[in-house]
C-alpha positions as a Markdown table, in Angstrom:
| # | Residue | x | y | z |
|---|---|---|---|---|
| 1 | Met | 0.0 | 0.0 | 0.0 |
| 2 | Asp | 1.2 | 3.5 | -0.9 |
| 3 | Pro | -0.3 | 5.7 | 1.8 |
| 4 | Val | 0.5 | 8.9 | -0.2 |
| 5 | Ala | -1.4 | 10.0 | -3.2 |
| 6 | Ser | 0.8 | 10.4 | -6.3 |
| 7 | Ser | -0.8 | 13.7 | -7.1 |
| 8 | Gly | 0.1 | 15.1 | -3.7 |
| 9 | Ala | -3.6 | 15.8 | -2.9 |
| 10 | Arg | -5.1 | 14.8 | 0.3 |
| 11 | Thr | -6.5 | 11.3 | -0.1 |
| 12 | Pro | -8.1 | 8.9 | 2.5 |
| 13 | Leu | -5.7 | 6.1 | 3.3 |
| 14 | Ser | -6.7 | 2.6 | 2.2 |
| 15 | His | -6.4 | 1.3 | 5.7 |
| 16 | Pro | -7.6 | 4.3 | 7.8 |
| 17 | Thr | -6.5 | 2.8 | 11.1 |
| 18 | Ile | -3.0 | 3.3 | 12.6 |
| 19 | Arg | -1.5 | 3.3 | 16.1 |
| 20 | Val | 0.2 | 6.5 | 17.1 |
| 21 | Thr | 1.8 | 7.8 | 20.2 |
| 22 | Leu | 2.5 | 11.3 | 21.5 |
| 23 | Thr | 5.7 | 11.0 | 23.4 |
| 24 | Ala | 7.8 | 13.4 | 25.5 |
| 25 | Ala | 9.6 | 14.4 | 22.3 |
| 26 | Val | 6.4 | 15.4 | 20.5 |
| 27 | Lys | 6.5 | 18.7 | 18.6 |
| 28 | Cys | 3.1 | 19.6 | 20.1 |
| 29 | Cys | 2.2 | 23.3 | 20.1 |
| 30 | Ser | -0.9 | 24.9 | 18.6 |
| 31 | Ser | -0.8 | 28.0 | 16.4 |
| 32 | Glu | -3.5 | 30.2 | 14.8 |
| 33 | Thr | -3.6 | 28.2 | 11.6 |
| 34 | Val | -2.8 | 24.6 | 12.4 |
| 35 | Ser | -1.6 | 22.5 | 15.2 |
| 36 | Pro | 1.5 | 20.6 | 14.1 |
| 37 | Lys | 2.3 | 17.3 | 15.8 |
| 38 | Arg | 5.2 | 15.0 | 15.5 |
| 39 | Ile | 3.8 | 11.5 | 16.1 |
| 40 | Glu | 5.3 | 8.1 | 16.3 |
| 41 | Val | 3.5 | 5.5 | 14.0 |
| 42 | Glu | 4.7 | 2.1 | 15.2 |
| 43 | Gly | 8.2 | 3.5 | 15.6 |
| 44 | Thr | 8.3 | 5.8 | 12.6 |
| 45 | Ala | 8.0 | 9.6 | 13.1 |
| 46 | Ile | 5.4 | 11.2 | 10.9 |
| 47 | Gln | 4.3 | 14.8 | 10.9 |
| 48 | Gly | 0.6 | 15.3 | 11.8 |
| 49 | Phe | -1.7 | 18.4 | 11.5 |
| 50 | Ile | -4.8 | 19.4 | 13.3 |
| 51 | Pro | -6.6 | 22.2 | 11.3 |
| 52 | Ala | -7.3 | 25.4 | 13.1 |
| 53 | Gly | -11.1 | 24.7 | 13.3 |
| 54 | Arg | -10.4 | 21.5 | 15.2 |
| 55 | Val | -7.7 | 22.7 | 17.6 |
| 56 | Gly | -9.0 | 21.8 | 21.1 |
| 57 | Thr | -11.2 | 19.0 | 19.8 |
| 58 | Phe | -8.7 | 16.3 | 20.5 |
| 59 | Lys | -7.4 | 15.9 | 24.0 |
| 60 | Leu | -3.9 | 14.6 | 23.4 |
| 61 | Ile | -1.6 | 13.7 | 26.3 |
| 62 | Ala | 2.1 | 13.3 | 25.8 |
| 63 | Gly | 3.3 | 9.8 | 26.4 |
| 64 | Ser | -0.1 | 8.2 | 25.7 |
| 65 | Val | -0.6 | 5.7 | 22.8 |
| 66 | Tyr | -3.7 | 6.0 | 20.7 |
| 67 | Glu | -5.5 | 4.2 | 17.9 |
| 68 | Leu | -6.3 | 6.8 | 15.2 |
| 69 | Thr | -9.1 | 6.2 | 12.7 |
| 70 | Asn | -10.5 | 8.2 | 9.8 |
| 71 | Phe | -7.8 | 10.6 | 8.6 |
| 72 | Phe | -6.2 | 12.0 | 5.4 |
| 73 | Gly | -2.7 | 11.2 | 4.2 |
| 74 | Ser | -0.7 | 13.5 | 1.9 |
| 75 | Arg | 2.8 | 14.3 | 1.0 |
| 76 | Asn | 5.0 | 16.1 | 3.5 |
| 77 | Lys | 5.2 | 19.8 | 2.9 |
| 78 | Glu | 8.5 | 21.3 | 1.6 |
| 79 | Gln | 8.6 | 24.2 | 4.0 |
| 80 | Tyr | 9.4 | 23.7 | 7.7 |
| 81 | Pro | 8.7 | 19.9 | 8.0 |
| 82 | Val | 9.3 | 18.5 | 11.5 |
| 83 | Ala | 9.7 | 14.9 | 10.4 |
| 84 | Asp | 11.6 | 13.2 | 7.6 |
| 85 | His | 8.8 | 10.8 | 6.5 |
| 86 | Ile | 7.3 | 11.4 | 3.1 |
| 87 | Ala | 3.8 | 11.4 | 4.5 |
| 88 | Ile | 1.6 | 13.7 | 6.6 |
| 89 | Val | -1.3 | 12.6 | 8.7 |
| 90 | Thr | -4.2 | 15.2 | 8.8 |
| 91 | Phe | -7.0 | 15.0 | 11.3 |
| 92 | Thr | -10.5 | 15.4 | 9.9 |
| 93 | Trp | -14.0 | 16.2 | 11.1 |
| 94 | Asn | -14.7 | 12.5 | 11.9 |
| 95 | Thr | -11.2 | 11.5 | 13.1 |
| 96 | Asp | -11.5 | 9.3 | 16.2 |
| 97 | Leu | -8.9 | 8.7 | 18.9 |
| 98 | Ser | -9.0 | 5.8 | 21.4 |
| 99 | Val | -6.4 | 5.2 | 24.1 |
| 100 | Leu | -4.5 | 1.9 | 24.0 |
| 101 | Asp | -3.8 | 1.0 | 27.6 |
| 102 | Asp | -1.7 | -1.9 | 26.7 |
| 103 | Pro | -0.1 | -1.1 | 23.3 |
| 104 | Pro | 1.2 | -4.1 | 21.4 |
| 105 | Val | 4.2 | -2.2 | 20.0 |
| 106 | Arg | 6.9 | -0.5 | 22.2 |
| 107 | Ile | 7.4 | 3.1 | 20.9 |
| 108 | Pro | 10.5 | 5.1 | 22.0 |
| 109 | Glu | 9.6 | 7.9 | 24.4 |
| 110 | Asp | 12.0 | 10.5 | 23.0 |
| 111 | Arg | 12.9 | 11.2 | 19.5 |
| 112 | Phe | 15.0 | 14.3 | 18.5 |
| 113 | Arg | 16.7 | 15.5 | 15.3 |
| 114 | Phe | 19.8 | 17.3 | 16.3 |
| 115 | Arg | 22.0 | 19.3 | 13.8 |
| 116 | Ser | 25.4 | 21.0 | 14.2 |
| 117 | Leu | 25.8 | 24.7 | 13.7 |
| 118 | Asp | 27.5 | 24.0 | 10.3 |
| 119 | Glu | 24.4 | 22.2 | 9.2 |
| 120 | Phe | 22.2 | 25.0 | 10.4 |
| 121 | Arg | 24.4 | 27.5 | 8.6 |
| 122 | Ala | 24.2 | 25.5 | 5.4 |
| 123 | Asn | 20.4 | 25.6 | 5.5 |
| 124 | Cys | 20.0 | 29.2 | 6.7 |
| 125 | Asp | 16.9 | 31.1 | 5.4 |
| 126 | Ser | 16.0 | 28.1 | 3.3 |
| 127 | Lys | 12.6 | 27.4 | 5.0 |
| 128 | Gly | 13.7 | 23.8 | 5.2 |
| 129 | Gly | 13.4 | 21.2 | 7.9 |
| 130 | Leu | 13.1 | 22.3 | 11.5 |
| 131 | Tyr | 15.7 | 20.5 | 13.7 |
| 132 | Asp | 16.6 | 20.5 | 17.4 |
| 133 | Tyr | 19.5 | 22.2 | 19.2 |
| 134 | Val | 21.1 | 21.4 | 22.6 |
| 135 | Gly | 23.8 | 23.4 | 24.4 |
| 136 | His | 24.6 | 25.3 | 27.5 |
| 137 | Ile | 23.4 | 28.9 | 28.4 |
| 138 | Arg | 26.1 | 31.6 | 28.3 |
| 139 | Leu | 24.0 | 34.8 | 28.4 |
| 140 | Leu | 20.3 | 35.3 | 29.1 |
| 141 | Asn | 19.0 | 38.6 | 27.7 |
| 142 | Gly | 22.6 | 39.9 | 27.8 |
| 143 | Gln | 23.2 | 38.9 | 31.4 |
| 144 | Thr | 25.8 | 36.4 | 32.5 |
| 145 | Leu | 24.2 | 33.4 | 34.1 |
| 146 | Thr | 24.7 | 33.2 | 37.9 |
| 147 | Asp | 23.3 | 31.0 | 40.7 |
| 148 | His | 20.8 | 33.8 | 41.5 |
| 149 | Thr | 19.7 | 34.8 | 38.0 |
| 150 | Val | 16.2 | 36.2 | 38.0 |
| 151 | Leu | 14.1 | 36.7 | 34.8 |
| 152 | Asp | 12.5 | 40.0 | 34.1 |
| 153 | Glu | 9.2 | 38.5 | 33.0 |
| 154 | Val | 7.5 | 41.9 | 32.6 |
| 155 | Asp | 10.1 | 42.9 | 30.0 |
| 156 | Ile | 10.0 | 39.5 | 28.3 |
| 157 | Thr | 6.2 | 39.8 | 28.0 |
| 158 | Glu | 6.3 | 43.3 | 26.6 |
| 159 | Lys | 8.9 | 42.4 | 24.0 |
| 160 | Arg | 7.3 | 39.0 | 23.3 |
| 161 | His | 10.7 | 37.3 | 23.2 |
| 162 | Leu | 14.0 | 36.7 | 24.9 |
| 163 | Cys | 17.5 | 36.1 | 23.6 |
| 164 | Val | 19.6 | 33.3 | 24.9 |
| 165 | His | 23.3 | 33.0 | 24.0 |
| 166 | Val | 24.0 | 29.2 | 23.8 |
| 167 | Gln | 27.1 | 27.1 | 23.1 |
| 168 | Ala | 27.3 | 23.5 | 22.1 |
| 169 | His | 30.3 | 21.8 | 23.7 |
| 170 | Glu | 33.4 | 23.9 | 22.9 |
| 171 | Gly | 31.9 | 25.3 | 19.6 |
| 172 | Pro | 31.0 | 28.9 | 18.8 |
| 173 | Val | 28.3 | 30.8 | 20.7 |
| 174 | Val | 25.1 | 31.5 | 18.8 |
| 175 | Lys | 22.0 | 33.6 | 19.6 |
| 176 | Leu | 18.8 | 31.7 | 20.1 |
| 177 | Tyr | 15.6 | 33.8 | 20.1 |
| 178 | Leu | 12.5 | 32.3 | 21.9 |
| 179 | Trp | 9.2 | 33.9 | 20.9 |
| 180 | Asp | 5.8 | 34.2 | 22.5 |
| 181 | Lys | 4.5 | 30.9 | 24.0 |
| 182 | Val | 8.0 | 29.4 | 23.7 |
| 183 | Ala | 9.4 | 32.3 | 25.7 |
| 184 | Ala | 6.6 | 31.8 | 28.3 |
| 185 | Glu | 7.4 | 28.1 | 28.5 |
| 186 | Phe | 11.1 | 28.9 | 29.0 |
| 187 | Cys | 10.3 | 31.3 | 31.9 |
| 188 | Gln | 8.0 | 28.7 | 33.6 |
| 189 | Lys | 10.5 | 25.9 | 33.4 |
| 190 | Phe | 13.4 | 28.2 | 34.5 |
| 191 | Lys | 11.5 | 29.3 | 37.6 |
| 192 | Ser | 10.3 | 25.8 | 38.5 |
| 193 | Tyr | 13.9 | 24.4 | 39.0 |
| 194 | Gly | 14.6 | 26.2 | 42.2 |
| 195 | Arg | 18.1 | 26.8 | 40.9 |
| 196 | Thr | 19.6 | 28.2 | 37.7 |
| 197 | Pro | 19.4 | 25.6 | 34.9 |
| 198 | Lys | 22.5 | 25.4 | 32.7 |
| 199 | Val | 21.5 | 23.2 | 29.7 |
| 200 | Leu | 18.9 | 24.2 | 27.2 |
| 201 | Leu | 17.3 | 21.9 | 24.5 |
| 202 | Val | 14.9 | 23.6 | 22.0 |
| 203 | Thr | 13.1 | 21.6 | 19.3 |
| 204 | Thr | 12.3 | 22.7 | 15.8 |
| 205 | Val | 14.4 | 25.8 | 15.6 |
| 206 | Asn | 14.7 | 27.9 | 12.4 |
| 207 | Pro | 18.2 | 29.1 | 11.3 |
| 208 | Lys | 18.2 | 32.6 | 10.0 |
| 209 | His | 20.8 | 35.3 | 9.1 |
| 210 | Leu | 20.4 | 38.3 | 11.4 |
| 211 | Gly | 22.9 | 41.1 | 10.7 |
| 212 | Gly | 24.9 | 38.7 | 8.6 |
| 213 | Thr | 25.3 | 36.3 | 11.6 |
| 214 | Leu | 23.7 | 32.9 | 12.1 |
| 215 | Ala | 20.9 | 32.9 | 14.7 |
| 216 | Leu | 18.3 | 30.3 | 15.7 |
| 217 | Thr | 14.7 | 31.3 | 16.2 |
| 218 | Ser | 11.9 | 29.3 | 17.8 |
| 219 | Met | 8.7 | 28.3 | 15.9 |
| 220 | Ser | 5.2 | 27.7 | 17.1 |
| 221 | Ser | 6.0 | 24.0 | 17.3 |
| 222 | Ser | 9.1 | 24.5 | 19.4 |
| 223 | Arg | 9.4 | 23.0 | 22.9 |
| 224 | Val | 11.8 | 23.7 | 25.7 |
| 225 | Phe | 13.7 | 21.2 | 27.9 |
| 226 | Met | 16.4 | 21.9 | 30.5 |
| 227 | Asp | 19.1 | 20.0 | 32.4 |
| 228 | Glu | 17.7 | 16.6 | 33.2 |
| 229 | Asp | 14.2 | 16.8 | 31.6 |
| 230 | Val | 15.0 | 14.3 | 28.8 |
| 231 | Gln | 17.9 | 12.0 | 28.1 |
| 232 | Pro | 19.8 | 14.2 | 25.6 |
| 233 | Ser | 19.7 | 17.2 | 27.9 |
| 234 | Lys | 20.7 | 14.9 | 30.8 |
| 235 | Asp | 23.7 | 13.5 | 28.8 |
| 236 | Tyr | 24.7 | 17.1 | 27.9 |
| 237 | Phe | 24.4 | 18.1 | 31.6 |
| 238 | Asp | 26.7 | 15.2 | 32.6 |
| 239 | Trp | 29.2 | 16.3 | 30.0 |
| 240 | Leu | 29.1 | 19.9 | 31.1 |
| 241 | Ser | 29.6 | 18.9 | 34.7 |
| 242 | Ser | 32.8 | 17.1 | 33.7 |
| 243 | Asn | 34.1 | 19.6 | 31.2 |
| 244 | Ser | 33.2 | 23.1 | 32.5 |
| 245 | Asp | 36.7 | 24.4 | 31.8 |
| 246 | Ile | 36.4 | 23.5 | 28.1 |
| 247 | Ala | 32.9 | 24.8 | 27.7 |
| 248 | Asn | 33.9 | 28.2 | 29.2 |
| 249 | Arg | 36.8 | 29.0 | 27.0 |
| 250 | Val | 34.8 | 31.1 | 24.6 |
| 251 | Ala | 33.5 | 34.5 | 25.8 |
| 252 | Ala | 29.9 | 34.8 | 24.7 |
| 253 | Asp | 29.8 | 38.6 | 24.7 |
| 254 | Val | 32.9 | 38.8 | 22.4 |
| 255 | Val | 31.8 | 36.2 | 19.9 |
| 256 | Thr | 28.3 | 37.6 | 19.4 |
| 257 | Lys | 29.2 | 41.3 | 19.5 |
| 258 | Pro | 27.5 | 42.9 | 16.5 |
| 259 | Glu | 29.5 | 45.0 | 13.9 |
| 260 | Ala | 28.6 | 48.6 | 13.4 |
| 261 | Ala | 27.4 | 49.8 | 10.0 |
| 262 | Thr | 27.0 | 53.2 | 8.5 |
| 263 | Leu | 23.9 | 54.3 | 6.7 |
| 264 | Glu | 25.9 | 54.2 | 3.4 |
| 265 | Glu | 26.9 | 50.5 | 4.1 |
| 266 | Ile | 23.3 | 49.6 | 4.9 |
| 267 | Phe | 22.0 | 51.2 | 1.6 |
| 268 | Phe | 24.8 | 49.3 | -0.3 |
| 269 | Tyr | 23.6 | 46.0 | 1.3 |
| 270 | Ile | 19.9 | 46.7 | 0.4 |
| 271 | Lys | 20.8 | 47.4 | -3.3 |
| 272 | Gln | 22.6 | 44.1 | -3.7 |
| 273 | Gln | 20.8 | 41.5 | -5.8 |
| 274 | Gly | 19.6 | 38.6 | -3.6 |
| 275 | Ser | 20.0 | 40.5 | -0.4 |
| 276 | Lys | 18.0 | 39.1 | 2.5 |
| 277 | Val | 16.3 | 40.6 | 5.5 |
| 278 | Ala | 19.1 | 41.5 | 8.0 |
| 279 | Trp | 19.7 | 43.5 | 11.1 |
| 280 | Phe | 22.3 | 46.2 | 11.5 |
| 281 | Glu | 23.6 | 48.3 | 14.3 |
| 282 | Cys | 24.3 | 51.9 | 13.4 |
| 283 | Thr | 24.8 | 55.3 | 15.1 |
| 284 | Ala | 22.9 | 58.2 | 13.7 |
| 285 | Thr | 21.5 | 61.6 | 14.7 |
| 286 | Ile | 17.8 | 62.4 | 14.6 |
| 287 | Asp | 17.1 | 65.6 | 12.7 |
| 288 | Asp | 13.3 | 65.5 | 12.4 |
| 289 | Ile | 10.1 | 63.6 | 13.2 |
| 290 | Val | 8.2 | 63.0 | 10.0 |
| 291 | Gln | 4.7 | 64.4 | 10.6 |
| 292 | Ser | 3.1 | 63.9 | 7.2 |
| 293 | Ser | 1.8 | 60.6 | 8.4 |
| 294 | Ala | 0.4 | 59.3 | 11.8 |
| 295 | Trp | 3.1 | 58.5 | 14.4 |
| 296 | Tyr | 1.1 | 55.6 | 15.8 |
| 297 | Tyr | -1.5 | 53.0 | 14.8 |
| 298 | Ile | -4.3 | 51.1 | 16.7 |
| 299 | Ser | -3.4 | 47.5 | 17.1 |
| 300 | Cys | -5.3 | 44.4 | 18.2 |
| 301 | Gly | -4.5 | 43.9 | 21.9 |
| 302 | Gly | -4.0 | 40.2 | 21.3 |
| 303 | Cys | -1.7 | 39.9 | 18.3 |
| 304 | Asn | -0.5 | 43.5 | 17.7 |
| 305 | Ser | -1.8 | 43.5 | 14.1 |
| 306 | Lys | -3.6 | 46.6 | 12.9 |
| 307 | Ala | -7.2 | 46.9 | 14.1 |
| 308 | Val | -9.8 | 48.6 | 11.9 |
| 309 | Lys | -13.2 | 50.0 | 12.6 |
| 310 | Gly | -16.1 | 47.6 | 12.0 |
| 311 | Pro | -19.8 | 48.3 | 12.1 |
| 312 | Thr | -20.0 | 48.2 | 15.9 |
| 313 | Ser | -16.5 | 47.5 | 17.2 |
| 314 | Leu | -12.8 | 47.1 | 16.2 |
| 315 | Ile | -11.9 | 44.2 | 13.9 |
| 316 | Cys | -8.4 | 42.7 | 13.8 |
| 317 | Asn | -6.8 | 42.7 | 10.3 |
| 318 | Asn | -5.0 | 39.4 | 11.0 |
| 319 | Lys | -7.2 | 36.6 | 9.6 |
| 320 | Lys | -5.3 | 34.2 | 11.9 |
| 321 | Cys | -6.3 | 36.0 | 15.0 |
| 322 | Glu | -9.2 | 34.3 | 16.7 |
| 323 | Arg | -10.3 | 37.1 | 19.0 |
| 324 | Ser | -14.0 | 38.0 | 18.6 |
| 325 | Glu | -13.7 | 41.1 | 20.8 |
| 326 | Val | -10.8 | 43.3 | 20.0 |
| 327 | Thr | -9.3 | 45.8 | 22.4 |
| 328 | Gly | -7.5 | 48.6 | 20.6 |
| 329 | Val | -4.0 | 49.5 | 21.8 |
| 330 | Ala | -1.9 | 52.4 | 20.4 |
| 331 | Gln | 1.5 | 51.2 | 19.1 |
| 332 | Tyr | 4.4 | 53.2 | 17.6 |
| 333 | Leu | 4.6 | 53.5 | 13.9 |
| 334 | Thr | 6.9 | 56.6 | 13.7 |
| 335 | Lys | 9.0 | 57.8 | 10.9 |
| 336 | Ile | 12.2 | 59.7 | 12.0 |
| 337 | Ser | 14.7 | 61.4 | 9.7 |
| 338 | Val | 18.3 | 60.6 | 10.7 |
| 339 | Tyr | 21.8 | 61.2 | 9.4 |
| 340 | Asp | 25.4 | 60.2 | 10.0 |
| 341 | Lys | 28.6 | 61.2 | 8.3 |
| 342 | Ser | 27.9 | 59.2 | 5.2 |
| 343 | Glu | 24.1 | 59.4 | 4.4 |
| 344 | Gln | 20.6 | 60.5 | 5.4 |
| 345 | Ala | 17.7 | 58.1 | 5.8 |
| 346 | Val | 14.2 | 57.7 | 7.3 |
| 347 | Phe | 13.8 | 55.1 | 10.0 |
| 348 | Val | 10.5 | 53.5 | 10.9 |
| 349 | Ile | 10.2 | 53.0 | 14.6 |
| 350 | Leu | 7.9 | 50.2 | 15.7 |
| 351 | Gly | 6.5 | 49.0 | 19.0 |
| 352 | Asp | 9.1 | 48.6 | 21.8 |
| 353 | Ala | 11.7 | 50.5 | 19.8 |
| 354 | Gly | 9.6 | 53.6 | 20.3 |
| 355 | Lys | 9.4 | 53.1 | 24.1 |
| 356 | Glu | 13.2 | 52.7 | 24.2 |
| 357 | Leu | 13.5 | 56.0 | 22.3 |
| 358 | Thr | 11.0 | 58.1 | 24.4 |
| 359 | Gly | 10.8 | 56.1 | 27.6 |
| 360 | Lys | 7.0 | 56.0 | 27.3 |
| 361 | His | 4.5 | 53.6 | 25.7 |
| 362 | Ala | 2.6 | 54.9 | 22.7 |
| 363 | Ala | -0.7 | 54.1 | 24.5 |
| 364 | Glu | 0.3 | 56.3 | 27.4 |
| 365 | Leu | 1.1 | 59.3 | 25.2 |
| 366 | Val | -2.2 | 59.0 | 23.3 |
| 367 | Ala | -4.1 | 58.7 | 26.6 |
| 368 | Asn | -2.3 | 61.8 | 28.0 |
| 369 | Tyr | -3.3 | 63.8 | 24.9 |
| 370 | Tyr | -7.0 | 63.0 | 25.2 |
| 371 | Glu | -6.9 | 63.7 | 29.0 |
| 372 | Ala | -5.4 | 67.1 | 28.4 |
| 373 | Asn | -7.8 | 67.8 | 25.5 |
| 374 | Glu | -11.2 | 66.6 | 26.7 |
| 375 | Gly | -13.1 | 68.3 | 23.9 |
| 376 | Val | -11.2 | 66.6 | 21.1 |
| 377 | Gly | -13.1 | 63.7 | 19.5 |
| 378 | Ala | -11.6 | 60.2 | 19.3 |
| 379 | Asn | -11.7 | 60.5 | 15.5 |
| 380 | Ile | -9.1 | 63.3 | 15.6 |
| 381 | Gly | -5.5 | 62.1 | 15.2 |
| 382 | Val | -3.1 | 62.8 | 18.0 |
| 383 | Pro | -0.2 | 65.1 | 16.9 |
| 384 | Ala | 3.4 | 64.1 | 17.5 |
| 385 | Pro | 3.9 | 64.3 | 21.3 |
| 386 | Gln | 6.6 | 66.3 | 22.9 |
| 387 | Ala | 8.4 | 63.1 | 24.1 |
| 388 | Leu | 9.1 | 62.4 | 20.4 |
| 389 | Leu | 9.9 | 65.9 | 19.4 |
| 390 | Asp | 12.5 | 66.1 | 22.3 |
| 391 | Thr | 14.5 | 63.3 | 20.6 |
| 392 | Ile | 15.4 | 65.7 | 17.7 |
| 393 | Gly | 19.2 | 66.3 | 17.9 |
| 394 | Gln | 19.9 | 63.2 | 19.9 |
| 395 | Thr | 22.5 | 60.7 | 18.6 |
| 396 | Gln | 21.2 | 57.1 | 18.9 |
| 397 | Asn | 22.9 | 53.8 | 18.7 |
| 398 | Ser | 20.3 | 51.3 | 17.6 |
| 399 | Ser | 19.7 | 48.0 | 15.7 |
| 400 | Ser | 17.8 | 48.6 | 12.5 |
| 401 | Lys | 16.1 | 46.2 | 10.1 |
| 402 | Ser | 17.1 | 46.8 | 6.5 |
| 403 | Leu | 13.5 | 46.6 | 5.2 |
| 404 | Leu | 12.4 | 49.4 | 7.5 |
| 405 | Ile | 14.8 | 52.0 | 6.1 |
| 406 | Thr | 13.7 | 54.2 | 3.3 |
């Protein structure tokens, strides 16, 4: 039996009953569109999908073994697969799961797909397979790890991510960005230990070039393990305990220190054929706040996408956002004119970057304006606040994304 249709279209399998397990190594994290799972089918890892409309329908418990009936099989997608098998199992409206208390086949509890940094580098920005990484923590949001490290969860929640400098054995240090729910999972596990964890294992990471340097970023399917959570992290923890002198030879802050770029160099990079999205650090002086367009926008309080006026309430522009009631939140969308010794440019300041510039949230500045001008209707735009105008003449050292420079 060939369980995959030759045309690549979704086709019911000839024998629509298989035994699957969700193990401790399952890639099991829902997103707005689909819920990707990595399941073990009688010892073979196959990628599975639960469509958005059925997320929450199936109560899946890691480590349990199920018999799965009524599903679709199709070819594995080319972008971001989490398993090597050619097939994908997709849950349907009449898919049924029943727990097998005494499964006839022993299925391994853990299954990871590790890659070296060289392999990650070779597949950078390719939207290829998502693999796993294990190493020890060197810096946590720029801070050296100590026995009394405390996470700034308020800052992490506001920025929706945290940056961990990690190192595998005696190799180079790399930045690992954990986003949204994965960052929250990291914080929860970090606090639960009662001590400072040293080993970090993250599944299904995506290798990207940021500022010309390799970085790893989490995906919605990523999961976090530490120290002795699973066997690979335990093995690494044992190695680290016996080889701490080797592991600490590389200075994380030196290896990952970004190189400065002038505006002229950034423009040169953008004009190159085949240039990719990258991050640069540059020093420039603000000479004006562009006031021909609004300096803020109203976002969905859930996903930060732009919210628009509906017949009776705000509507989120993000089709993946499932919020039925949208609370509008003002966010920075500010154009500033800057210059250095080589060029002049317009930077677009978004979100947290605006707060770092002025020291105040956009929502606070908007609220202050309406409180001071009670007679002004809500439909009247708020002019550029003094907190922004006061930045004119300041010289700032900031990280800038090439696509947001005009």
